[in-house]
C-alpha positions, 0 to 999 in steps of 0.5 A, a space after each residue: 500500500 502506498 503512502 497516498 492510499 493510507 487512511 489519515 489520522 489515528 486510523 492509519 496507525 491503528 490498522 496499518 500493516 505496512 512495515 515502515 509504519 509498524 517500524 515507526 510505531 516500534 521506535 516511538 513505543 521503545 523511546 517512550 519506554 526508554 524515557 520511563 526506564 531512564 527516569 527510573 535510573 535517575 531516581 535510583 542515582 538520586 537516592 544514591 547521592 547519600 548513603 542512607 536512601 534519604 530521598 525515596 527509601 529502601 522499598 521504592 529503591 528496590 521497586 525502581 531497580 526492578 522496573 528500570 532493568 525490565 523496562 530497558 531490556 524488554 520495552 526499550 532496547 528490543 522494540 527499538 531494534 525491531 523497529 529499525 529492523 522493520 523499517 529497513 530490512 525489507 528495503 535492504 533485502 528487496 522485499 515488498 514487506 515483512 513475510 507476515 504483515 498481520 503477525 507483525 502488527 499483532 506482535 507490536 500491539 501486544 507490547 502496550 498491554 505488556 508495558 501496562 502490566 509490567 509497570 502497573 505497580 509503579 502507577 498504583 503506588 503513585 496513585 496511592 493504592 495499597 492493594 497493589 504495590 511495586 514489585 521489589 524483587 530485582 529484574 532477575 526475578 530470583 526465587 524464592 522471593 518471587 515465588 513467595 511474595 504475596 504482592 499481586 503485582 508480581 503476577 501482573 509483572 510475570 504476565 506482562 513479561 510473558 506477553 512481551 516474550 510472545 511478541 518477541 518470538 513472533 517478531 523473531 520468526 518474521 525476520 528469519 522468514 523475511 530474510 530467507 524467503 522474501 529476499 530478492 535473489 537477483 538483486 540481493 544474493 546471499 553474497 551481497 546481503 548486508 551485514 545488518 540483515 545478517 545480524 537480524 537473521 542471527 538475532 531472530 534465530 537467538 530469539 526463537 531458541 531463547 525466549 521460549 525458555 523464558 516463557 516456560 520459566 515464567 509460567 512455572 513461576 506463575 503456577 507456583 504462586 497461584 496453583 501450588 506447584 513446586 517447581 521452584 521450592 527451596 527443598 527441591 533445589 528450585 532457586 538453582 533451577 530458576 537461575 539455570 532457566 533464567 540465564 539460559 535465556 538471559 545471556 543470549 538476550 544480551 546478544 539479541 540486544 547487542 548484535 543488531 547494533 553491531 550490524 548497524 556499526 558494520 553497515 554505517 561505519 564504512 559509509 563515513 570511512 569512504 570504503 567497503 567493510 574490511 573482511 565482510 565474510 569474517 564479520 558475518 561468520 563472527 556474527 554466526 559464531 556469537 549466535 552459536 556460542 551464546 547458548 554455551 555461556 549462561 552458567 558464568 553468572 553462577 560461578 558462586 552458586 556451588 556448581 561442580 568445578 569441572 562444569 565451571 571450567 567448561 563455561 569459563 572456556 566458552 565465555 573466553 572463546 566468545 571474545 574471539 568473534 567479538 574481537 574479529 568485529 573490533 579489528 575489522 572496524 578499525 581496519 575499515 577506518 584505517 587509511 580511509 576518508 573518515 568523516 566525523 558526522 553524527 552517525 560516525 561519531 556514535 559508531 566510533 564511540 560504540 567501538 571504544 565503549 565495546 572495547 572497555 565493556 569487552 575487556 572487563 567482561 573477559 576478566 569476569 570470565 575468569 572464575 577467581 576474578 568473578 568470585 571476587 567481583 560477583 554482585 559488585 558495581 564492577 558487573 554493573 559498569 561492565 554491563 552498561 558499557 556493553 548495553 548503553 555504550 554499544 547497543 544504544 550508541 549503535 541505535 543512535 547511529 542508525 537513527 541519525 543515519 536514516 533520519 533523512 531517509 525516513 523524514 525527508 529532512 535533516 537535523 542540526 549537525 552541531 546539536 547532534 554532535 553535542 548530544 554525542 559528546 555529552 552522552 559520552 562524557 556522562 557514560 565514561 564518568 558514570 560507568 567507569 566510576 562503577 568499575 572502581 566501586 566494584 573493585 573496591 568491593 561495594 555490592 550492587 542493588 543496595 540502597 544504603 552503603 558505607 559512607 566512604 563510598 559516597 564521593 564516588 557514588 555522587 560522581 557516578 550520579 553526576 555522570 548519569 545526570 549528564 547522560 539524561 541531559 544529553 537526551 534532552 538535546 537529542 529530543 529537541 533536535 529530532 523535533 526541530 528536524 521534523 518541524 523546520 529542518 532543511 529538506 534532505 538531498 536525495 543522497 544526503 551522505 554522498 554514498 553514491 560517490 563512494 559506490 556505497 549506495 545500498 538498496 534502501 536509498 535506491 528505493 527512495 530515488 
């Protein structure tokens, strides 16, 4: 359906099956959820300005900690990734639309009720309802706490997560079938398939195998809470079973959120280096390698859980091995820029920043792969710093690069380049301040997930909070720039990034000509 034949107003967005419209809906929903989750984070960091939880208190801190993690993982990062993929993957592979347009629409419209269920406790707490309080169980939902806590909002939370998981599985299958079956074999043979589509294909495969595990575990937990089953009772080793089931899903989920932004970096970085991606075949195989190895590393989250040392050693080996394909990508990105004609546009700045942050996040992750180091640093702020260097420093940066790169394609207008660069530098400085300080706090032995802590850590916690405020301030400039670009930004050229000059004009830009 062409744009001219679409109904006007809300009817268009409520009934659309067009992959571009659904992509924009995903991005809009994800960004709204991201701002809610980000506000949770700023409230958390505000509470940590003092060592005694003087602002919100222990209970609210624990609730914010729970909703922040789940919102950012399930309602922000995933939907934005699928939104970008929905918009550009059919264009990149020469397809008319996603393979299953109605499934695509249903998958999106499952997310708003999932978000309402997941965050219902925060809303009722603000409105003063005592019968439903925010769940203060942590985003990993460890049993026996989640199995025994009587708060009915935990049931709503579990149902919301299950609904979100079903939506994600539907989207993952849709991407796999679209890329495999709907791809134009003549225009886009497998050898010419772009690297972002390769990462979305791998991500779809990861989703199909990982998310059913989460859904099964959530249903088992709901049955324990409401029917009286004993899947996760302490007497039967249930808490350890929950950790195995959750992390079998949880670590592939990290790569579900990281691989597509890596694909964006691999796609965008060559455009502003004036040359094709160095070693594309190696980058593709590294993507597939990460997809396979992702299912063999989950127990490195459980090195202090009393597992057999031989089992621990095998998971340590696989965790170290997965660093190899990640390093392949890093060196190939650097080689692509080497002796290239680098242009530091806003998309390129976020690509370079993503690589730098990924190096820090990757190296700190390699340290955690070693059993003796992990035992020392487990459940400290070091893990929080490492995790955020990966998921903010790589995933969010890759998404920002994609948004800036395709903004003229989607809107027909340009944003203010100076304001976009200010957005990058404020975000990067805030990120380094906030999360590098967390690495230091972890090496000093400060446990995470604590609203109160020894007073000697106050100065570093305050510095980390200032870094978080900088990150939040930077996003205000980003929103202002997007609104300015949409309303009064100059019209974009047909080839705004001069891709044709370097022979790097890909199918999505050709479709718009």
